[in-house]
C-alpha positions in Angstrom: 13.8 -9.5 -0.8 14.7 -5.9 -0.2 17.6 -3.6 -0.5 18.3 -1.2 2.3 20.9 1.6 2.4 21.3 3.8 5.6 22.5 7.3 5.3 22.5 9.1 8.7 18.8 8.6 9.6 17.5 7.9 6.2 16.7 4.5 4.8 16.1 3.7 1.2 14.1 0.5 0.5 13.0 -1.1 -2.8 9.9 -2.9 -2.1 6.3 -4.0 -2.8 4.6 -1.9 -5.3 6.1 0.9 -3.2 9.5 2.3 -2.2 10.2 3.8 1.1 12.5 6.7 2.0 11.9 7.8 5.5 13.5 10.1 7.9 13.1 10.5 11.6 10.2 8.1 11.8 10.0 8.3 15.4 11.4 11.8 15.7 10.6 14.3 18.4 8.2 16.3 16.4 4.6 15.0 17.6 6.2 12.3 19.6 4.2 11.4 22.8 1.6 14.1 21.9 -2.0 12.9 21.6 -3.5 13.8 18.3 -7.2 13.7 17.2 -7.9 10.6 15.1 -9.4 11.2 11.7 -12.2 9.1 10.6 -11.5 6.8 7.4 -13.4 9.1 5.3 -11.3 12.2 6.2 -7.9 10.5 5.9 -5.7 10.4 2.9 -6.0 7.2 1.0 -2.2 7.0 0.9 -2.0 7.5 4.5 -4.5 4.8 5.1 -2.8 2.3 2.7 0.6 2.8 4.3 -0.7 2.2 7.5 -2.5 -1.0 6.4 0.7 -2.2 4.7 2.8 -1.5 7.8 0.7 -2.8 10.6 1.5 -6.5 10.5 4.8 -8.2 11.0 6.4 -10.1 8.3 4.6 -13.5 8.9 1.4 -12.1 8.5 1.9 -9.0 6.4 -0.3 -8.6 3.2 2.7 -7.2 1.2 4.9 -10.3 2.1 2.0 -12.7 1.5 2.6 -15.1 -1.2 -0.9 -16.7 -1.4 -3.7 -14.3 -0.3 -3.9 -15.9 3.1 -3.5 -12.6 5.0 -5.2 -10.2 2.5 -8.2 -9.7 4.8 -6.0 -8.4 7.9 -6.9 -5.0 9.0 -9.2 -4.2 6.2 -11.3 -1.1 7.0 -14.6 -2.2 5.6 -15.3 0.9 3.4 -12.4 0.0 0.9 -10.4 -3.1 0.3 -6.8 -2.6 -0.1 -4.5 -4.6 -2.4 -0.8 -4.7 -2.5 2.1 -5.5 -4.9 5.1 -7.5 -3.5 8.6 -7.0 -2.2 9.7 -7.5 -5.9 8.9 -10.1 -8.3 5.6 -12.2 -8.9 2.9 -13.5 -6.8 -0.5 -14.9 -7.2 -3.0 -14.4 -4.4 -6.5 -15.5 -3.8 -8.8 -13.5 -1.5 -12.5 -13.4 -0.6 -13.7 -10.1 -0.7 -17.2 -8.7 0.6 -19.7 -7.5 -1.9 -20.2 -3.7 -2.3 -16.6 -2.7 -1.2 -14.4 -0.4 -3.6 -10.9 -1.7 -4.3 -7.9 0.5 -3.9 -4.4 -0.3 -4.8 -1.0 1.4 -6.0 0.5 0.3 -9.1 3.8 1.7 -7.8 4.2 4.1 -4.8 6.8 5.7 -2.3 6.9 7.5 1.1 9.8 9.6 1.7 11.1 12.2 4.1 11.8 14.7 1.1 9.4 16.0 -1.5 12.4 15.9 -4.0 12.4 12.2 -3.6 8.8 12.0 -4.7 9.7 14.4 -7.7 12.6 12.3 -9.0 10.6 9.1 -8.4 7.5 10.0 -10.1 9.5 11.2 -13.0 10.4 7.5 -14.0 7.6 5.3 -12.7 5.2 3.2 -14.8 2.5 1.1 -14.1 -1.0 -0.5 -14.9 -3.6 -2.2 -13.0 -6.2 -4.5 -14.8 -9.5 -5.5 -13.7 -10.7 -8.8 -15.6 -8.2 -7.9 -18.4 -9.3 -4.4 -18.8 -6.9 -1.4 -17.6 -8.5 0.8 -15.0 -7.8 4.5 -14.6 -4.8 5.4 -12.5 -4.6 8.5 -10.4 -1.2 10.3 -10.3 -0.4 11.7 -6.9 2.8 13.7 -7.2 3.3 14.3 -3.5 1.3 14.6 -0.3 2.3 14.8 3.3 0.9 11.9 5.2 1.2 10.5 9.0 0.5 6.8 9.6 1.2 4.3 12.5 3.5 1.6 11.8 3.2 -1.8 13.8 6.2 -3.5 15.5 8.2 -6.0 13.4 6.7 -4.7 10.1 8.8 -5.3 7.0 7.7 -2.0 5.5 9.4 0.6 7.6 11.3 -1.6 10.1 10.2 0.8 12.7 7.1 1.1 14.8 5.0 4.2 15.9 4.0 7.4 14.4 5.5 7.9 10.9 5.6 11.0 8.8 6.6 11.3 5.3 5.8 12.7 1.8 3.8 10.0 -0.4 3.3 9.7 -4.1 2.4 7.1 -6.6 -0.1 5.7 -9.2 -3.3 4.7 -7.6 -6.5 2.9 -8.6 -9.9 3.2 -7.1 -12.0 0.6 -8.6 -15.6 0.6 -8.1 -17.1 -2.5 -6.2 -17.2 -5.5 -8.4 -20.1 -7.7 -8.8 -20.5 -11.1 -7.1 -18.3 -13.9 -8.5 -14.7 -14.4 -9.3 -12.6 -11.6 -10.7 -8.9 -11.1 -11.7 -6.8 -8.1 -10.7 -3.3 -7.7 -12.0 -0.9 -5.0 -10.5 2.2 -4.2 -12.5 4.7 -1.4 -11.7 8.1 -0.5 -12.5 10.8 1.8 -11.2 14.3 1.7 -12.5 15.2 -2.1 -12.4 12.7 -2.8 -9.8 9.5 -4.6 -11.0 6.2 -5.8 -9.4 3.7 -8.2 -10.7 0.9 -9.3 -8.3 -2.0 -11.2 -9.7 -5.1 -11.6 -7.5 -8.1 -13.8 -7.9 -10.9 -12.2 -6.0 -13.9 -14.0 -5.0 -16.6 -11.3 -4.2 -19.4 -12.8 -2.0 -22.0 -11.5 0.5 -20.4 -11.9 4.0 -21.4 -10.7 7.4 -19.2 -7.5 6.9 -21.0 -6.7 3.4 -24.4 -7.5 4.8 -24.0 -5.4 7.8 
């Protein structure tokens, strides 16, 4: 499902539409120190996505989800996150509230070193389609982020405050209209490939009507 190589305190994981290279995830810097919490609008979209992806344990994790059963977990309300897989293909079906923007990486990485992002981004490719039409991808070369990982999650295999340098190819899709839509996420880095196909049923819900 994923490949893990441990070197000192560093882990390299091939996963999802994302790769992870983390150093000192629960290291002493900032550990046990209360920090102001930024509002969703202020936080980096990469930090927010990584926190969303790393919140749930494997049984309910939206990246490990094979059907879309868990895609609504921990969605923030102002955006709706989509994910790739831990490698290979999946088909998911989700109900999404009307009026919410979609955010997804075609391929991404979080690492302890900026050089890892530089090397990674040199070779990545990816596309995201909405109803058969490619959407623009934003290329983020490197960005320092901090996020909170939940216990037992399959993304970082650690819990607590996690710091890293994030990069990737990102789509921010305007809110789709009511009805059924198809989103396809494809990414590749080396021999690792992702193909996640979503059927999104966009409808008025208590969340979108609030």
